[in-house]
C-alpha positions as CSV (number, residue, x, y, z in Angstrom):
1,H,-25.3,29.0,1.9
2,T,-24.9,31.5,-1.3
3,R,-27.9,33.7,-2.0
4,Y,-27.3,34.5,-5.6
5,I,-29.6,33.2,-8.0
6,G,-28.5,33.0,-11.7
7,D,-27.6,30.9,-14.8
8,W,-25.0,28.6,-13.1
9,S,-24.7,26.6,-16.3
10,S,-21.1,25.0,-16.0
11,D,-19.8,26.6,-19.3
12,V,-21.0,30.3,-18.4
13,C,-19.9,30.1,-14.4
14,S,-16.9,29.8,-12.6
15,S,-15.0,30.1,-9.3
16,D,-11.4,30.7,-9.3
17,L,-8.5,31.2,-6.7
18,T,-5.4,32.8,-6.8
19,A,-2.6,32.9,-4.1
20,S,-0.6,35.8,-3.0
21,T,2.7,33.8,-3.4
22,R,3.5,29.9,-4.1
23,R,5.8,29.7,-1.2
24,V,6.4,31.2,2.3
25,V,8.9,30.2,4.9
26,T,7.8,28.5,8.0
27,G,5.3,30.7,10.0
28,G,4.6,33.1,7.0
29,R,1.4,34.4,5.9
30,A,-0.3,34.7,2.7
31,S,-3.7,35.6,1.0
32,V,-5.9,33.9,-1.1
33,T,-8.2,35.6,-3.5
34,G,-11.8,34.1,-4.9
35,V,-13.5,35.4,-7.9
36,V,-17.2,34.4,-8.9
37,R,-18.2,35.3,-12.5
38,D,-21.7,34.4,-14.2
39,H,-21.5,34.6,-18.1
40,G,-18.1,36.4,-17.7
41,D,-19.7,39.1,-15.3
42,L,-18.5,39.6,-11.9
43,V,-20.9,38.4,-9.1
44,E,-21.3,40.4,-6.2
45,G,-23.1,38.8,-2.8
46,A,-21.9,35.4,-3.5
47,E,-20.7,33.4,-0.7
48,I,-17.5,31.6,-0.7
49,T,-15.9,29.0,1.8
50,L,-12.4,28.4,2.1
51,L,-11.3,25.1,2.1
52,Q,-7.7,23.6,3.0
53,R,-6.0,20.5,3.5
54,H,-2.5,19.3,4.5
55,G,-0.9,16.6,2.7
56,T,-3.7,13.7,1.9
57,S,-5.9,14.8,4.8
58,G,-9.4,15.4,4.0
59,W,-10.7,19.2,3.1
60,S,-11.6,21.6,6.0
61,R,-13.2,24.8,6.4
62,A,-10.9,27.7,6.7
63,G,-13.3,30.6,6.7
64,T,-16.2,31.9,4.7
65,A,-16.9,35.3,3.0
66,V,-19.0,37.2,0.8
67,T,-18.1,38.7,-2.9
68,G,-17.9,42.5,-3.2
69,Q,-18.6,44.3,-6.0
70,E,-15.6,43.2,-7.8
71,G,-16.9,39.6,-7.5
72,T,-14.2,39.0,-5.1
73,A,-13.4,37.9,-1.8
74,I,-10.0,37.9,-0.1
75,F,-8.9,35.7,2.7
76,A,-5.9,35.7,5.2
77,T,-4.1,32.6,5.7
78,G,-2.7,33.4,9.2
79,P,0.9,31.4,10.1
80,L,1.6,28.5,7.7
81,V,3.7,25.9,9.4
82,E,3.3,23.1,6.7
83,T,2.4,23.1,3.0
84,T,-1.5,23.7,2.6
85,T,-3.5,23.2,-0.5
86,F,-6.4,25.6,-0.9
87,R,-9.7,25.8,-3.1
88,F,-12.9,27.7,-2.9
89,R,-16.5,26.0,-2.4
90,V,-19.9,28.0,-3.9
91,E,-22.9,26.4,-2.9
92,V,-25.5,27.8,-5.6
93,D,-29.3,28.2,-5.1
94,T,-30.5,28.6,-8.6
95,D,-34.3,28.3,-7.7
96,G,-34.6,30.5,-4.9
97,D,-35.8,28.1,-2.2
98,A,-32.7,28.7,0.0
99,E,-31.1,25.4,-0.6
100,A,-28.2,24.7,-2.5
101,D,-28.9,22.9,-5.9
102,R,-25.2,23.2,-7.1
103,V,-21.7,23.4,-5.6
104,L,-18.9,25.1,-7.4
105,L,-15.5,24.5,-7.0
106,S,-12.3,26.4,-7.9
107,R,-9.2,24.8,-9.0
108,K,-6.6,24.0,-6.2
109,R,-3.5,26.3,-5.2
110,R,-0.8,25.0,-3.3
111,I,1.3,27.4,-0.9
112,G,4.4,25.4,0.0
113,V,6.2,26.0,3.4
114,Q,10.0,26.3,3.6
115,P,12.1,25.3,6.7
116,I,14.4,28.1,8.0
117,L,17.8,26.8,7.4
118,T,20.9,27.7,9.4
119,L,24.5,26.5,9.0
120,S,27.5,27.0,10.9
121,S,30.8,25.1,11.6
122,S,33.0,23.9,14.5
123,G,36.3,22.8,13.4
124,P,35.7,20.3,10.3
125,V,31.9,19.6,11.3
126,V,28.9,21.4,9.7
127,D,26.2,22.0,12.1
128,V,22.8,21.9,10.6
129,H,19.6,23.4,12.2
130,A,16.5,23.6,10.3
131,V,13.1,25.1,12.0
132,G,10.2,23.7,10.4
133,A,11.3,20.7,9.1
134,G,10.2,17.2,10.8
135,T,12.1,14.7,13.2
136,G,14.3,11.9,10.9
137,D,13.9,14.6,7.9
138,A,16.8,13.6,5.5
139,I,19.5,16.0,4.8
140,T,22.1,15.8,2.1
141,V,25.7,17.1,1.9
142,S,27.3,17.7,-1.8
143,R,30.4,19.4,-3.3
144,R,31.6,20.2,-6.7
145,A,33.8,17.3,-8.2
146,A,36.9,18.1,-10.4
147,D,34.4,18.0,-13.5
148,G,32.1,20.7,-12.1
149,R,29.0,18.1,-11.2
150,L,27.3,18.4,-8.0
151,E,28.4,14.9,-6.2
152,R,26.5,14.2,-3.0
153,I,28.9,13.1,-0.3
154,G,26.9,12.4,2.6
155,I,23.2,12.1,4.1
156,R,22.2,12.7,7.6
157,R,18.8,12.7,9.6
158,L,17.5,16.0,11.7
159,D,16.9,14.7,15.3
160,D,13.8,16.2,17.3
161,Q,15.4,19.3,17.7
162,G,15.9,19.9,14.3
163,D,19.7,19.3,14.2
164,A,21.8,17.4,12.4
165,S,26.2,17.6,11.5
166,Y,28.3,16.4,8.9
167,D,32.2,16.0,9.4
168,L,34.5,16.9,6.8
169,S,37.7,15.7,8.2
170,A,38.2,13.7,4.9
171,W,38.9,16.7,3.0
172,T,41.7,19.5,4.0
173,G,41.7,23.5,3.2
174,R,38.7,25.7,2.3
175,V,35.8,23.0,1.5
176,R,32.8,24.5,0.1
177,V,29.6,22.3,0.3
178,L,26.0,22.6,-0.4
179,V,23.4,21.3,2.5
180,R,19.9,20.7,1.2
181,V,17.0,19.6,3.4
182,L,14.7,17.5,0.9
183,G,11.1,17.9,0.4
184,T,8.5,16.2,2.1
185,S,4.4,16.3,1.8
186,T,4.7,18.6,4.6
187,H,7.5,21.1,3.6
188,T,9.6,22.2,0.7
189,A,13.0,21.6,0.0
190,V,15.6,24.4,1.2
191,Q,19.5,24.4,0.6
192,R,22.2,26.5,1.4
193,W,26.2,26.8,0.8
194,I,28.8,27.0,3.5
195,T,32.6,27.1,3.3
196,V,34.5,25.6,5.8
197,R,38.2,25.6,6.8
198,V,39.3,22.3,7.6
199,P,42.8,22.2,9.0
200,R,45.6,19.8,7.8
201,V,46.6,17.2,10.0
202,P,50.1,16.9,10.7
203,S,51.7,13.8,9.5
204,A,53.4,11.9,12.0
205,T,57.0,12.3,12.5
206,P,58.8,8.8,13.0
207,S,61.1,8.7,16.1
208,P,64.8,8.4,15.4
209,S,65.9,4.5,16.2
210,A,68.3,3.5,18.5
211,S,71.7,2.5,17.3
212,P,72.6,-1.1,17.2
213,S,74.5,-2.4,19.9
214,A,77.9,-4.2,19.5
215,E,77.3,-8.0,19.6
216,P,79.2,-9.5,22.8
217,S,82.4,-11.2,21.5
218,G,82.2,-15.0,21.0
219,S,78.8,-14.8,20.3
220,A,76.9,-16.6,17.8
221,G,77.5,-15.0,14.3
222,S,80.7,-13.3,15.2
223,S,84.0,-14.2,13.8
224,T,87.6,-13.9,15.1
225,T,90.7,-13.8,12.9
226,T,94.3,-14.2,14.6
227,G,97.8,-14.1,12.7
228,S,101.3,-14.4,13.7
């Protein structure tokens, strides 16, 4: 518990949290900094607990530190593999009995985790691989319409390896498409463009028809003329 004793009325004390970034790629790291003030003065020696949660889960303890001379405590998050919300908790002992009389909570800060998206092509097929997204997560494929609007042309789901594909055989020539992994509660959206050269399928050449054979004489539909 915090050993700091002071005038911690709600209008003069505060605990704030700042993050080094709002977004990291999957597996990336960040730092979060807590600041404690009393009557506007930075508080040294305040114990701060860092709380975190994923999605709609409950808060869990991620670490504890004591503020230094500048009233701050800095935490490293470690590798982040899903979007995480952080906040600081300060338990305040106002009367010196070693028991927390008040709890001070900072505002929340969310650090989004962005999947790593890789695109490649094989013939007319766009191959998608996403690291940090989940099985069944949706990806969309879009291209520019003639009027400049971005038009969705398809949607696919990632398999358990993070893979999906989309066939562009309906178009020919250089086809430029935007592939987007849609955001979920565990990761942010991510998108990339790719240009695929789709070969033109040659049209079938009709085979020459056989010459009609002469009908046998005397057959139905034939005529014979005689004269002297």
